N, CA, C and O atoms as a GROMACS GRO file, in nm:
protein
  416
    1MET      N    1   1.796  -1.785  -0.408
    1MET     CA    2   1.848  -1.591  -0.399
    1MET      C    3   1.783  -1.580  -0.308
    1MET      O    4   1.775  -1.458  -0.319
    2GLN      N    5   1.689  -1.613  -0.168
    2GLN     CA    6   1.650  -1.599  -0.076
    2GLN      C    7   1.751  -1.592   0.023
    2GLN      O    8   1.757  -1.499   0.103
    3ASP      N    9   1.848  -1.709   0.020
    3ASP     CA   10   1.991  -1.723   0.082
    3ASP      C   11   2.072  -1.621   0.101
    3ASP      O   12   2.114  -1.569   0.205
    4ASP      N   13   2.105  -1.576  -0.119
    4ASP     CA   14   2.187  -1.503  -0.115
    4ASP      C   15   2.154  -1.352  -0.087
    4ASP      O   16   2.234  -1.263  -0.058
    5ALA      N   17   2.015  -1.344  -0.103
    5ALA     CA   18   1.974  -1.195  -0.046
    5ALA      C   19   2.000  -1.210   0.141
    5ALA      O   20   2.066  -1.115   0.184
    6ALA      N   21   1.961  -1.308   0.244
    6ALA     CA   22   2.036  -1.281   0.350
    6ALA      C   23   2.134  -1.283   0.389
    6ALA      O   24   2.177  -1.254   0.500
    7ARG      N   25   2.195  -1.326   0.279
    7ARG     CA   26   2.356  -1.340   0.317
    7ARG      C   27   2.431  -1.185   0.272
    7ARG      O   28   2.545  -1.150   0.302
    8PHE      N   29   2.344  -1.117   0.202
    8PHE     CA   30   2.395  -0.997   0.135
    8PHE      C   31   2.385  -0.878   0.255
    8PHE      O   32   2.475  -0.807   0.300
    9GLY      N   33   2.231  -0.883   0.292
    9GLY     CA   34   2.208  -0.797   0.433
    9GLY      C   35   2.334  -0.856   0.551
    9GLY      O   36   2.408  -0.767   0.593
   10GLU      N   37   2.356  -0.980   0.597
   10GLU     CA   38   2.445  -1.033   0.687
   10GLU      C   39   2.570  -0.894   0.681
   10GLU      O   40   2.603  -0.782   0.721
   11GLU      N   41   2.599  -1.002   0.605
   11GLU     CA   42   2.754  -0.898   0.499
   11GLU      C   43   2.780  -0.778   0.512
   11GLU      O   44   2.891  -0.738   0.547
   12THR      N   45   2.651  -0.683   0.479
   12THR     CA   46   2.669  -0.565   0.511
   12THR      C   47   2.658  -0.512   0.613
   12THR      O   48   2.694  -0.396   0.634
   13GLY      N   49   2.607  -0.587   0.695
   13GLY     CA   50   2.540  -0.560   0.825
   13GLY      C   51   2.418  -0.479   0.824
   13GLY      O   52   2.389  -0.418   0.927
   14TYR      N   53   2.318  -0.469   0.690
   14TYR     CA   54   2.217  -0.433   0.725
   14TYR      C   55   2.112  -0.470   0.834
   14TYR      O   56   2.122  -0.579   0.890
   15GLN      N   57   1.993  -0.368   0.872
   15GLN     CA   58   1.933  -0.432   1.006
   15GLN      C   59   1.796  -0.348   0.948
   15GLN      O   60   1.797  -0.227   0.924
   16GLY      N   61   1.697  -0.424   0.933
   16GLY     CA   62   1.534  -0.358   0.885
   16GLY      C   63   1.512  -0.421   0.739
   16GLY      O   64   1.592  -0.486   0.671
   17ALA      N   65   1.383  -0.383   0.712
   17ALA     CA   66   1.346  -0.461   0.572
   17ALA      C   67   1.355  -0.399   0.461
   17ALA      O   68   1.326  -0.279   0.452
   18GLY      N   69   1.394  -0.468   0.365
   18GLY     CA   70   1.497  -0.433   0.270
   18GLY      C   71   1.423  -0.533   0.152
   18GLY      O   72   1.352  -0.630   0.179
   19THR      N   73   1.467  -0.471  -0.030
   19THR     CA   74   1.423  -0.532  -0.075
   19THR      C   75   1.561  -0.578  -0.187
   19THR      O   76   1.631  -0.492  -0.239
   20VAL      N   77   1.580  -0.722  -0.208
   20VAL     CA   78   1.647  -0.728  -0.322
   20VAL      C   79   1.675  -0.795  -0.424
   20VAL      O   80   1.730  -0.904  -0.413
   21GLU      N   81   1.637  -0.735  -0.564
   21GLU     CA   82   1.603  -0.755  -0.654
   21GLU      C   83   1.655  -0.809  -0.764
   21GLU      O   84   1.707  -0.726  -0.839
   22TYR      N   85   1.658  -0.941  -0.807
   22TYR     CA   86   1.758  -0.998  -0.920
   22TYR      C   87   1.699  -0.999  -1.052
   22TYR      O   88   1.608  -0.919  -1.071
   23LEU      N   89   1.733  -1.071  -1.141
   23LEU     CA   90   1.652  -1.130  -1.246
   23LEU      C   91   1.730  -1.252  -1.269
   23LEU      O   92   1.851  -1.263  -1.251
   24PHE      N   93   1.633  -1.363  -1.318
   24PHE     CA   94   1.669  -1.502  -1.338
   24PHE      C   95   1.654  -1.568  -1.476
   24PHE      O   96   1.550  -1.602  -1.534
   25ASP      N   97   1.805  -1.582  -1.520
   25ASP     CA   98   1.725  -1.699  -1.664
   25ASP      C   99   1.721  -1.844  -1.633
   25ASP      O  100   1.819  -1.906  -1.591
   26PRO      N  101   1.588  -1.903  -1.657
   26PRO     CA  102   1.553  -2.002  -1.607
   26PRO      C  103   1.649  -2.121  -1.715
   26PRO      O  104   1.682  -2.235  -1.680
   27ALA      N  105   1.685  -2.043  -1.878
   27ALA     CA  106   1.732  -2.150  -1.942
   27ALA      C  107   1.867  -2.175  -1.898
   27ALA      O  108   1.902  -2.290  -1.872
   28ALA      N  109   1.961  -2.061  -1.885
   28ALA     CA  110   2.082  -2.052  -1.813
   28ALA      C  111   2.094  -2.132  -1.639
   28ALA      O  112   2.173  -2.222  -1.610
   29GLY      N  113   1.993  -2.066  -1.546
   29GLY     CA  114   1.977  -2.129  -1.410
   29GLY      C  115   2.056  -2.013  -1.376
   29GLY      O  116   2.166  -2.056  -1.340
   30SER      N  117   2.055  -1.903  -1.371
   30SER     CA  118   2.189  -1.824  -1.364
   30SER      C  119   2.096  -1.660  -1.285
   30SER      O  120   2.020  -1.595  -1.357
   31GLU      N  121   2.118  -1.623  -1.147
   31GLU     CA  122   2.066  -1.514  -1.121
   31GLU      C  123   2.153  -1.389  -1.154
   31GLU      O  124   2.268  -1.403  -1.196
   32TYR      N  125   2.104  -1.283  -1.138
   32TYR     CA  126   2.182  -1.146  -1.133
   32TYR      C  127   2.127  -1.072  -1.086
   32TYR      O  128   2.015  -1.037  -1.124
   33LEU      N  129   2.211  -1.008  -0.952
   33LEU     CA  130   2.165  -0.939  -0.874
   33LEU      C  131   2.159  -0.759  -0.946
   33LEU      O  132   2.256  -0.689  -0.975
   34LEU      N  133   2.040  -0.731  -0.956
   34LEU     CA  134   2.012  -0.585  -0.944
   34LEU      C  135   2.020  -0.477  -0.858
   34LEU      O  136   2.076  -0.376  -0.902
   35GLU      N  137   1.975  -0.478  -0.740
   35GLU     CA  138   1.990  -0.385  -0.661
   35GLU      C  139   1.942  -0.416  -0.521
   35GLU      O  140   1.892  -0.528  -0.510
   36MET      N  141   1.945  -0.341  -0.413
   36MET     CA  142   1.901  -0.399  -0.300
   36MET      C  143   1.801  -0.243  -0.276
   36MET      O  144   1.859  -0.150  -0.332
   37ASN      N  145   1.678  -0.200  -0.212
   37ASN     CA  146   1.645  -0.114  -0.174
   37ASN      C  147   1.647  -0.116  -0.034
   37ASN      O  148   1.601  -0.218   0.017
   38THR      N  149   1.693  -0.018   0.051
   38THR     CA  150   1.694  -0.057   0.206
   38THR      C  151   1.534   0.054   0.220
   38THR      O  152   1.555   0.170   0.253
   39ARG      N  153   1.413   0.018   0.198
   39ARG     CA  154   1.303   0.039   0.231
   39ARG      C  155   1.224  -0.005   0.168
   39ARG      O  156   1.248  -0.045   0.054
   40ILE      N  157   1.048  -0.014   0.253
   40ILE     CA  158   0.972  -0.110   0.176
   40ILE      C  159   0.959  -0.033   0.082
   40ILE      O  160   0.968   0.090   0.088
   41GLU      N  161   0.928  -0.126  -0.052
   41GLU     CA  162   0.864  -0.090  -0.207
   41GLU      C  163   0.765  -0.166  -0.217
   41GLU      O  164   0.732  -0.268  -0.157
   42VAL      N  165   0.701  -0.078  -0.333
   42VAL     CA  166   0.555  -0.083  -0.322
   42VAL      C  167   0.505  -0.218  -0.375
   42VAL      O  168   0.383  -0.230  -0.379
   43GLU      N  169   0.596  -0.344  -0.425
   43GLU     CA  170   0.562  -0.469  -0.450
   43GLU      C  171   0.548  -0.545  -0.331
   43GLU      O  172   0.535  -0.667  -0.320
   44GLN      N  173   0.555  -0.444  -0.230
   44GLN     CA  174   0.514  -0.510  -0.078
   44GLN      C  175   0.387  -0.593  -0.111
   44GLN      O  176   0.383  -0.713  -0.086
   45LEU      N  177   0.292  -0.530  -0.162
   45LEU     CA  178   0.198  -0.596  -0.194
   45LEU      C  179   0.123  -0.696  -0.249
   45LEU      O  180   0.008  -0.740  -0.244
   46VAL      N  181   0.224  -0.715  -0.301
   46VAL     CA  182   0.292  -0.801  -0.392
   46VAL      C  183   0.310  -0.943  -0.310
   46VAL      O  184   0.238  -1.042  -0.316
   47THR      N  185   0.426  -0.922  -0.234
   47THR     CA  186   0.504  -0.973  -0.168
   47THR      C  187   0.440  -1.079  -0.042
   47THR      O  188   0.482  -1.190  -0.009
   48GLU      N  189   0.339  -1.010   0.005
   48GLU     CA  190   0.324  -1.060   0.162
   48GLU      C  191   0.180  -1.146   0.112
   48GLU      O  192   0.127  -1.227   0.187
   49PRO      N  193   0.137  -1.123   0.008
   49PRO     CA  194   0.046  -1.266  -0.036
   49PRO      C  195   0.056  -1.353  -0.046
   49PRO      O  196  -0.022  -1.440  -0.010
   50VAL      N  197   0.201  -1.371  -0.124
   50VAL     CA  198   0.316  -1.482  -0.156
   50VAL      C  199   0.348  -1.546  -0.045
   50VAL      O  200   0.350  -1.669  -0.033
   51THR      N  201   0.376  -1.460   0.047
   51THR     CA  202   0.485  -1.518   0.125
   51THR      C  203   0.404  -1.557   0.270
   51THR      O  204   0.452  -1.624   0.362
   52GLY      N  205   0.265  -1.494   0.262
   52GLY     CA  206   0.186  -1.513   0.411
   52GLY      C  207   0.293  -1.421   0.535
   52GLY      O  208   0.293  -1.451   0.655
   53TYR      N  209   0.376  -1.311   0.476
   53TYR     CA  210   0.462  -1.234   0.618
   53TYR      C  211   0.448  -1.102   0.577
   53TYR      O  212   0.498  -1.059   0.474
   54GLU      N  213   0.370  -1.024   0.667
   54GLU     CA  214   0.338  -0.899   0.662
   54GLU      C  215   0.475  -0.817   0.717
   54GLU      O  216   0.524  -0.796   0.828
   55ILE      N  217   0.507  -0.786   0.588
   55ILE     CA  218   0.655  -0.695   0.626
   55ILE      C  219   0.624  -0.546   0.672
   55ILE      O  220   0.726  -0.491   0.714
   56VAL      N  221   0.511  -0.468   0.676
   56VAL     CA  222   0.499  -0.339   0.746
   56VAL      C  223   0.455  -0.372   0.896
   56VAL      O  224   0.477  -0.292   0.988
   57ARG      N  225   0.402  -0.472   0.912
   57ARG     CA  226   0.356  -0.499   1.051
   57ARG      C  227   0.505  -0.541   1.098
   57ARG      O  228   0.539  -0.476   1.196
   58ALA      N  229   0.614  -0.646   1.047
   58ALA     CA  230   0.730  -0.640   1.140
   58ALA      C  231   0.838  -0.506   1.140
   58ALA      O  232   0.927  -0.489   1.222
   59GLU      N  233   0.810  -0.433   1.045
   59GLU     CA  234   0.884  -0.305   1.086
   59GLU      C  235   0.850  -0.224   1.202
   59GLU      O  236   0.930  -0.158   1.267
   60LEU      N  237   0.708  -0.237   1.225
   60LEU     CA  238   0.652  -0.195   1.297
   60LEU      C  239   0.655  -0.213   1.462
   60LEU      O  240   0.628  -0.152   1.566
   61LEU      N  241   0.702  -0.328   1.419
   61LEU     CA  242   0.688  -0.411   1.557
   61LEU      C  243   0.861  -0.417   1.665
   61LEU      O  244   0.896  -0.436   1.782
   62ARG      N  245   0.917  -0.388   1.542
   62ARG     CA  246   1.103  -0.397   1.565
   62ARG      C  247   1.112  -0.245   1.615
   62ARG      O  248   1.228  -0.204   1.622
   63ALA      N  249   1.044  -0.182   1.640
   63ALA     CA  250   1.095  -0.036   1.636
   63ALA      C  251   1.109  -0.023   1.770
   63ALA      O  252   1.224   0.018   1.782
   64PRO      N  253   1.058  -0.035   1.885
   64PRO     CA  254   1.106  -0.057   2.045
   64PRO      C  255   1.223  -0.110   2.008
   64PRO      O  256   1.310  -0.026   2.032
   65ASP      N  257   1.264  -0.195   1.966
   65ASP     CA  258   1.385  -0.261   2.022
   65ASP      C  259   1.521  -0.283   1.901
   65ASP      O  260   1.631  -0.332   1.927
   66ASP      N  261   1.478  -0.232   1.770
   66ASP     CA  262   1.526  -0.257   1.664
   66ASP      C  263   1.584  -0.380   1.621
   66ASP      O  264   1.686  -0.387   1.551
   67THR      N  265   1.502  -0.504   1.674
   67THR     CA  266   1.514  -0.625   1.615
   67THR      C  267   1.431  -0.733   1.528
   67THR      O  268   1.362  -0.820   1.580
   68LEU      N  269   1.449  -0.715   1.382
   68LEU     CA  270   1.403  -0.815   1.293
   68LEU      C  271   1.396  -0.903   1.328
   68LEU      O  272   1.502  -0.953   1.364
   69ARG      N  273   1.283  -0.977   1.342
   69ARG     CA  274   1.298  -1.119   1.418
   69ARG      C  275   1.286  -1.262   1.252
   69ARG      O  276   1.265  -1.382   1.262
   70LEU      N  277   1.305  -1.194   1.146
   70LEU     CA  278   1.304  -1.280   1.068
   70LEU      C  279   1.382  -1.253   0.943
   70LEU      O  280   1.367  -1.150   0.878
   71ARG      N  281   1.508  -1.401   0.895
   71ARG     CA  282   1.601  -1.366   0.813
   71ARG      C  283   1.578  -1.361   0.701
   71ARG      O  284   1.626  -1.276   0.626
   72ALA      N  285   1.506  -1.445   0.669
   72ALA     CA  286   1.440  -1.430   0.525
   72ALA      C  287   1.321  -1.543   0.470
   72ALA      O  288   1.337  -1.663   0.496
   73VAL      N  289   1.249  -1.515   0.424
   73VAL     CA  290   1.136  -1.618   0.433
   73VAL      C  291   1.176  -1.751   0.340
   73VAL      O  292   1.215  -1.756   0.224
   74SER      N  293   1.146  -1.875   0.456
   74SER     CA  294   1.180  -1.961   0.403
   74SER      C  295   1.139  -2.058   0.333
   74SER      O  296   1.209  -2.152   0.295
   75SER      N  297   1.017  -2.041   0.311
   75SER     CA  298   0.935  -2.067   0.177
   75SER      C  299   0.800  -2.052   0.136
   75SER      O  300   0.689  -2.071   0.186
   76ILE      N  301   0.862  -1.999  -0.004
   76ILE     CA  302   0.725  -1.981  -0.068
   76ILE      C  303   0.599  -2.081  -0.096
   76ILE      O  304   0.489  -2.050  -0.049
   77GLY      N  305   0.614  -2.185  -0.163
   77GLY     CA  306   0.597  -2.286  -0.188
   77GLY      C  307   0.508  -2.295  -0.353
   77GLY      O  308   0.568  -2.306  -0.460
   78ASP      N  309   0.370  -2.288  -0.341
   78ASP     CA  310   0.299  -2.317  -0.479
   78ASP      C  311   0.235  -2.173  -0.487
   78ASP      O  312   0.162  -2.145  -0.582
   79ARG      N  313   0.258  -2.096  -0.404
   79ARG     CA  314   0.164  -1.935  -0.427
   79ARG      C  315   0.197  -1.869  -0.518
   79ARG      O  316   0.301  -1.896  -0.577
   80HIS      N  317   0.125  -1.776  -0.553
   80HIS     CA  318   0.152  -1.680  -0.667
   80HIS      C  319   0.089  -1.560  -0.670
   80HIS      O  320  -0.026  -1.551  -0.628
   81ALA      N  321   0.165  -1.439  -0.726
   81ALA     CA  322   0.071  -1.306  -0.752
   81ALA      C  323   0.128  -1.230  -0.856
   81ALA      O  324   0.240  -1.264  -0.893
   82ILE      N  325   0.085  -1.156  -0.898
   82ILE     CA  326   0.084  -1.063  -1.017
   82ILE      C  327   0.053  -0.920  -0.980
   82ILE      O  328  -0.066  -0.907  -0.950
   83GLU      N  329   0.130  -0.802  -0.973
   83GLU     CA  330   0.146  -0.645  -1.028
   83GLU      C  331   0.149  -0.603  -1.129
   83GLU      O  332   0.258  -0.614  -1.185
   84CYS      N  333   0.046  -0.539  -1.200
   84CYS     CA  334   0.062  -0.447  -1.291
   84CYS      C  335   0.056  -0.326  -1.283
   84CYS      O  336  -0.052  -0.276  -1.251
   85ARG      N  337   0.161  -0.249  -1.307
   85ARG     CA  338   0.171  -0.064  -1.328
   85ARG      C  339   0.133  -0.040  -1.435
   85ARG      O  340   0.164  -0.117  -1.526
   86VAL      N  341   0.035   0.103  -1.471
   86VAL     CA  342  -0.020   0.158  -1.558
   86VAL      C  343   0.102   0.276  -1.600
   86VAL      O  344   0.067   0.365  -1.523
   87ASN      N  345   0.185   0.316  -1.650
   87ASN     CA  346   0.237   0.442  -1.682
   87ASN      C  347   0.180   0.475  -1.749
   87ASN      O  348   0.117   0.399  -1.823
   88ALA      N  349   0.168   0.649  -1.759
   88ALA     CA  350   0.079   0.741  -1.808
   88ALA      C  351   0.204   0.845  -1.906
   88ALA      O  352   0.219   0.966  -1.889
   89GLU      N  353   0.277   0.762  -2.000
   89GLU     CA  354   0.387   0.847  -2.026
   89GLU      C  355   0.368   0.891  -2.222
   89GLU      O  356   0.332   0.797  -2.292
   90ALA      N  357   0.385   0.983  -2.268
   90ALA     CA  358   0.397   1.013  -2.398
   90ALA      C  359   0.536   0.985  -2.474
   90ALA      O  360   0.612   1.081  -2.470
   91PRO      N  361   0.583   0.875  -2.542
   91PRO     CA  362   0.708   0.848  -2.602
   91PRO      C  363   0.752   0.941  -2.664
   91PRO      O  364   0.866   0.980  -2.643
   92GLU      N  365   0.657   1.009  -2.774
   92GLU     CA  366   0.654   1.083  -2.857
   92GLU      C  367   0.695   1.233  -2.780
   92GLU      O  368   0.728   1.331  -2.847
   93LEU      N  369   0.687   1.235  -2.629
   93LEU     CA  370   0.706   1.340  -2.610
   93LEU      C  371   0.824   1.309  -2.545
   93LEU      O  372   0.870   1.416  -2.507
   94GLY      N  373   0.898   1.220  -2.513
   94GLY     CA  374   1.077   1.189  -2.390
   94GLY      C  375   0.984   1.126  -2.273
   94GLY      O  376   0.976   1.169  -2.158
   95PHE      N  377   0.932   1.044  -2.314
   95PHE     CA  378   0.838   0.993  -2.215
   95PHE      C  379   0.760   1.073  -2.039
   95PHE      O  380   0.748   1.020  -1.929
   96ARG      N  381   0.719   1.226  -2.089
   96ARG     CA  382   0.709   1.237  -1.989
   96ARG      C  383   0.581   1.228  -1.941
   96ARG      O  384   0.532   1.143  -2.014
   97PRO      N  385   0.504   1.259  -1.872
   97PRO     CA  386   0.378   1.233  -1.790
   97PRO      C  387   0.310   1.278  -1.918
   97PRO      O  388   0.360   1.343  -2.010
   98PHE      N  389   0.158   1.220  -1.901
   98PHE     CA  390   0.076   1.248  -2.011
   98PHE      C  391  -0.030   1.164  -1.970
   98PHE      O  392  -0.024   1.042  -1.951
   99PRO      N  393  -0.156   1.260  -1.955
   99PRO     CA  394  -0.303   1.196  -1.844
   99PRO      C  395  -0.346   1.205  -2.001
   99PRO      O  396  -0.321   1.293  -2.084
  100GLY      N  397  -0.420   1.079  -2.014
  100GLY     CA  398  -0.552   1.017  -2.091
  100GLY      C  399  -0.605   0.900  -2.045
  100GLY      O  400  -0.584   0.846  -1.937
  101ARG      N  401  -0.687   0.861  -2.148
  101ARG     CA  402  -0.783   0.721  -2.136
  101ARG      C  403  -0.692   0.604  -2.159
  101ARG      O  404  -0.605   0.610  -2.246
  102VAL      N  405  -0.706   0.514  -2.095
  102VAL     CA  406  -0.656   0.404  -2.098
  102VAL      C  407  -0.737   0.288  -2.217
  102VAL      O  408  -0.827   0.217  -2.173
  103THR      N  409  -0.699   0.277  -2.355
  103THR     CA  410  -0.813   0.239  -2.480
  103THR      C  411  -0.739   0.112  -2.496
  103THR      O  412  -0.814   0.025  -2.540
  104GLN      N  413  -0.634   0.076  -2.477
  104GLN     CA  414  -0.585  -0.080  -2.499
  104GLN      C  415  -0.526  -0.144  -2.429
  104GLN      O  416  -0.497  -0.260  -2.461
   0.00000   0.00000   0.00000
């Protein structure tokens, strides 16, 4: 998937930090492209500790000459990170924002 994401960026001429998102079906060994976000995503806080690559720093350093010095993260190894997002929404109100206490 890393190679596909890098190739996708190269073939479209995209330059800069971005996020290419996939779904992966391990049973079938299939990957499905969801989207490419042409910005740094909130998941960067999970990506950075797993890859050891500072995405925001890379974007700031590329500003003077507009050259990003990374094609793709070459190896993730056995590192892991988990991100959890809690949305305060009320399904019975059409998923409108609804503040309240998390009890479960």
